[in-house]
N, C-alpha and C positions, 0 to 999 in steps of 0.2 A: 769487777766482772763487766765485760762488755755489754752494752745494751742495744737492743733493736727497737725501733719505734714503729708501731702500727698506726697509720694515720687514717682518720675518718673525718667526714665533714663536721660531725658533732662531738668528737672526742678523740683522744689518742691514748695508746696503751704502750707502756714500756715493758719489754719482756727481757728478763735475764736469759742469756743463751750460753751454750757451751762454746769452748774453743774447738776448732777442728782437730781431730786426732783420734777418732774411734772411741772404743770403750773407755780408754784411760781418761779422756776428757769428761765423760759423764761420771766417772768415779770421782774425779776432782770436784765436779759440780756438786755431787751429793755430799762429799765431805765438807764443803764450804757452806752449803745451804740446807743441810738436813733438818735443822731446827725450823727453818721457814717452811719447808715442805710439810713437816708434821703439824705446825701451828695452823696451816691452812687446810687441814684435812680432818679426819675423825679418828677417835681413839681406836675403834675396831680395825681401821686400816693401818694404823701405826703399830699395832701389836706385832705384826709380822714384817714390818717394813725393814728393819735393820737386818733380819735374817735373810730377806730377799736380796738386799743389797750385798750382803756377804757372799751369797751364792752367785750374784752377777759378777762380783769381783773375781770369783773363781772361774766362772764359765766364759765371761765376755759375751760378745754377740756371736751367734752361730754363723758358720761359714759353710760353703758347699763341700768342704772336706769332711763334714759330719754326715753320717749315713742318712739321718732323718732330714737333712737339708741339702742333699746332693742335687736336687732340682731347683733350688732357690738360691740365686746369687744376689746377696744383699749388700755387697761391698760398695757399689756406687751409691745406692740409696742411703746408706748409713754414713757416707763420707760428707754429706751435705750439712751445711751450717744452719740448723733449724732453730727457731725460737721456741722457748718453753715458758708457759705461763705458770710458774711455780708460786707466784704471789696471788693467784686467783683474781686478777683484775678483770673487770667486766668488758666484754667485747660489744662495741656499739652496733647492735644488729637486732632487727625484728625478724625472726624466722619466717613469719607469714609474708614478709615483703620479698623474700628471696627464694621461697620454696613454692613450687607448684607440683602437686602430687602426681606421680607417675601412674597412680591408680585412682583416677578422679571419681569413679563410681563406688569406691569402697566406703562402707559405713563402719567407722572405727572410732576408738578413743585415740587421740592424737597427742604425742609427746615429742619433745625435742632435746637433743644433746648438741650444743654448739661447741665444736672442738672437743674438749674433754670434760665439760661441765654440764650437768642437767640444767636446762633452761626453763624456768617456771613460766607457764602461760595460763591465762584465764580463758579456757575454752569451755563453753557451756556443755559440750558433749561429755567432757570429763567429769562433770558434777553428778552424772547418773551412774557412776561406778557402783557395782553391788556392795552391800554392806560388808565391811571387814577387809575389802581389797585395799591394799596400800601400794601406791605408785608414786615415785618421786626420786629425789637425789639420795644416793647412798650416804653422803655426808650428813644431810639433814635427818634422814630416817634413823641414822645411827644415834642421833641425839635424843629422839623421841622414843625409839624402840631399841635400846642398846642390846638387850638380851636376845631379841629376835635375830639381829644380824650377827651377834657373837656366836651363835650356834651354827652359822653357815659360812660366814665370810672367810674366804681363802682356804676352806677345808679341802678343796680339790686342787687348787693351784699350788698350794704350799708343798705338795708331794711331787711336783714335776721338776725334773732336772733339765730345765730348758732356759737358755739365756734370755730369750724374749719375754718369757713369763716372769723370770726373776727381775728383769728390768721393769716390767709393769708393776710388780709388787713393791719395788723401791720408789717409783716415781708417780704412780697413780694417786690422785687426791680426791677423786669423785667418780661418779658413774650413775648409771640407771639402775633402779631397784624396783622389782615387782614382787608382791606377796599376795598369794591367793589362798584364803583360809580353807579349812576342811569342808568338803562337799559343796563348794561354791563354783558355779559355772559362769564364766564371762560370756555375756550374750552377744558380744561382737569382738572382733580382733582388737588387739593393742597395736598401734602403729608407732614405731620409734624411728625418728628421722635423725640421722647423724649428719650434721652440716659442718663442713670444714670451711672456715672463713678467716682470712688473714691478709695483710698487705705485704708480709714478708714470708719467706720459707718457714714453715711451722710444723711442729710435732705435737700431736695430741696423744695423751696416755690416760686411758680410763679403764675402770674395773666395774663390770656390771654383775648384778646378782638377781637371779630369778628363783622364787621359792613357790612350789605348788604343794600344798598339804594333801593329805589323804582324800581321795575321791573328787578332787577339784579338776577343772578343765579350763584351758586357756590357749589362745592363739596369739603369737607375736610375729609381726612383720617388721623387719629391720631394713631401712632404706639408707644407703650411703650416698651422700651427695657432696660436691665441691662447688664453691662459689667463685673464688678468685683465681686468677691466672698466675699462681705461684706454685712452688713445690711443697706438697704436703706428705707427711708420714703419720699414720695412725697406728697405735699399738693398743688394741682393745682385747681384754680378757673377759669372757662371760661365763659365769658359773651357774649351772641350772640344777636344781634339786627337784625331782619329780617323785612325789609321795606314792604310797601304796594305792593302787586302783586309780591313780590320776592320769589325765591325758594332756599331753603338751605338744603343740605344733610350733616349729621355729622356722620362719622363712627369712632368708637374707638376700636382698637384691642390691648388687653393686652396679652403679652407673655413674662412675666418676670420670675425671679427665686423665690424660696421658701422663701428667706430672705427679700423679698420686701413687704413693706406696701404701698399701693397706695390709697390715699384719694383724690377723684376727685369730683368736683362740677361743673355741667353744668347748666347754667341759660339761658333760651331762652325767648325772648320777640317777639311775632308775631304781626305785624300790619295787617290791613284788607286785605283779599284775598291772604294772603301769604300761602306758603306750606313748611312744614318742615318734614324731615325724619331723625330720630336719631336711630342708630343701635349700641349697645354697646356689645362687645363680649369679654369674658374672657376665654382664653384658658389655661393659666398657670400663677400662682401667689403664693403669700404667704398669705397676708391679703389684701382684696380689699373692699373699700366702695365707691360706686358710688351714688352720689346724683344728680338727674336730675329733674329740675323744669321748666315747660313750661307754660307760660302765654299767652293765646289767647286774645289779647287786641283789636281786630278788628273783624268786621263781616266777615263771609265766609272764615274763616281760615280752613286749612286742616293740620292735625298732625298725623304722624305715629311714634310711639315709640316702639322699640323692642330690645330684647337682648337675649343673650345666655351665659350659664355658663357650663363649663366642669371642674369638680374639683375632686381631689382624695387626698391621703395622709391626711394631717391635714390642708388643705387649707380652708380659710374662704372667702366667697364672699357674700356681702350684697348690693342689689340694692334698693335704696329708691327713688321712683318716685312720682311726683305730676304734674297733668295736670289741669290747672285752666281755666275754660270756663267763661270768663267775658262778652262776647258779644254774640248776637244771631246768629243762622244759621252757627254754626261751627261744624266740625266733627273731632273726634279723635279716633284712634285705638291703642291699646297697647297690646303687646304680649311678654312675657318673658318665657324662658324655661331653666331648669336646669337638668344636669345629674351629680349626686353625687355618689362618690365611696369612699371606705375605711372609714376614720374617718373625712371626710370633712364636713363642715357646710355651709349651705346656708340660706340666708334670703331675703325675698322680701316684701316690703311694697309699695302698689300702691294706691295713693289717686286720686280720680276723684272729682273735685269740680265744681258745676254748679251754677253760681250766679243767683239772682232773675230775672234779665233782660235778661238772656241768653236763651231765648226761641228758640225752633226748634234746640236744641242741640242734636247731635247723638254722644254718647261716649261709647266705648266698651273696656273692659279690660279682659285679660286672662293670667293666670299664671299656667303652667303645669310643673310637676317635676317628675323625676324618681330617685329612690334610688336603687342603684345596690347592696348594702349590708345593713344589719340591723344596722351597726355601723355608717352609714352616717345619717346626720340630715338635715332637711329642715323645716323652719318656714316661713309661708306666711300670709299676712294680706292685702287682697284687701279691699278697702273702697270706698263708694259712699257718697257724701254729696250734696244733690240736693235741690235747693230753687226755681227752675222754675217748672211750671206744664205742659208744652208742650214739652216733651223731650223723647228721646229714649236712655236709658242707661242700661248697664248690666256689671256685673263683675263675675268672677269665678276663682276658683283655685282647682287644683287636685294634690295629692301626691300619688304615687304608684310605682309599680315595672313594669318590662317589661311584655308585654302581653303574658301570658303562652299559650293561644290558638294559637296565631300567631307563637310562638316558636314551638309548637307541629306541626303545619301545615308545617312549613319549614323543620323541622327535618324529617318528613314523606317523604319529597321529596328529601332527601339525602343531605341536607345542614348541614355541621358540626355545632355543638352548638356554637362554638366561632364565626363563620361567621354569624350565624343566629342572635346572640346577637348584633353583629356589624351592621348588616343591619337594625335591629329594632331601634337601637340608632341613626343611621344616618338618618333614615326616620323621627325620632322624631324631629331632629333639622332642617330638610330641609326647613320648611316654614319661619324660621328666616333667613337662608342663602338666600332664594329667595327674601328677602326684600332688598338685596344689589343691587344697580343699576349701579355699576361700573363692567362691565363684567370681566375684569382681576381679580378684587378683589373677585368676586363671585366664579370664577373658582378656584382660589388659596385657598379660604376659604374651599371649599369642600375637597381639599387635606389635609389642615392643620387639619380640624376637624376629618377626617378619621384617620390620623396619631395619633392625640391626643386620640381618642377613642381606638386605638390599643395599647396605652401606649408607642408609639414611640417618642412622643414629650414631653419629660420630663423636658426640660428647654428651655431657650430662644433660638430659632433657628436663630434669626436675627443677632446675634453677632458672630464675628470671634472666640471669646474666647470659645464659646459654641460648636464649630464645632467638 
């Protein structure tokens, strides 16, 4: 097996890599090294590993010929010769040396994942976690709490017939795990920072698990950052279980560089009377595919799903969402907004499904998009599939340019054209930002969005290398 060397002043890491050739080369890699992959992981992850690999053998990587991936062309990104750390060798990095928080005023518990492994840090803030809360590595928690993880791990992802999820199940060896016991409220947000670091083109594959028991409350902010000027691909699957009467907020902020391909899958299962807010914001990237699927599996659930994209150059962002109403008396709201410039490409697919027994459902979906230049492209596909007869459901999508009447009105009052355009774009994104319920994050996001719209945030601001 060919080796790639990652060099550092203090150490070096040899990573086994695949041979170029698409899915077949990863199939060969797994067949040759599956014992090593399993030995460097946990039993709970290995239980479904071979089944995931068999499914990946059947499906391969998704292409734009598939209906669910028609707006995501991954051919070029998946043709690159990435390194894979299947032997779990340590990366010589101190995350505090390379990371500067995009939300400096936030009071949070802080954790890191470097590439695809949980990175243990001794942060005094984390010592004050409420009693019973468990946060750490999936691999390590699986050793100390095997029954806890066994009841949840892969219970959502194993049901999905998706090549990227199957690949994750075959190759993921670690991830971030958070467990909040019954009736426990986290007094401040959890901040999870994903740092991609390598001296060679690198692929990170991780599987995260979030568990909120009955009556608990938690906020999670996920920040994606890149350090080195190489090509990265991340394939991350996150499973979230929200118990009865529990409240969960999930924020994801991507601010990576143009050579990054970010493949993210968020699977959420809601029990009765639970409340979920998910807000996914892409400020800067290369290629991004966010898959978000939320199942409302109990009565009286409340769900808010929103997101925002600001893209230029040749960036590609595709958000594929699915909200499944399985039980009656549930409410969901969905809002996604895109601002596309230059030769960027955007995609949005939003599925709302209402099962036969899900009477008294109220579900509303909106996608609005602005194209700043004729060369930018946006494709959108809102969908409703309703089998109940006593529901209130709607969906809608718009693609257009900035309001010329509003522009004229502001110009007549002496506002320069550049500032007028900026004000209109900022107002366009405001209702997504207002859905952020962490005050420090909301304030910081207003600044980051303004800088991005001005063209001042052209690469990852959160890393020292980008200063």
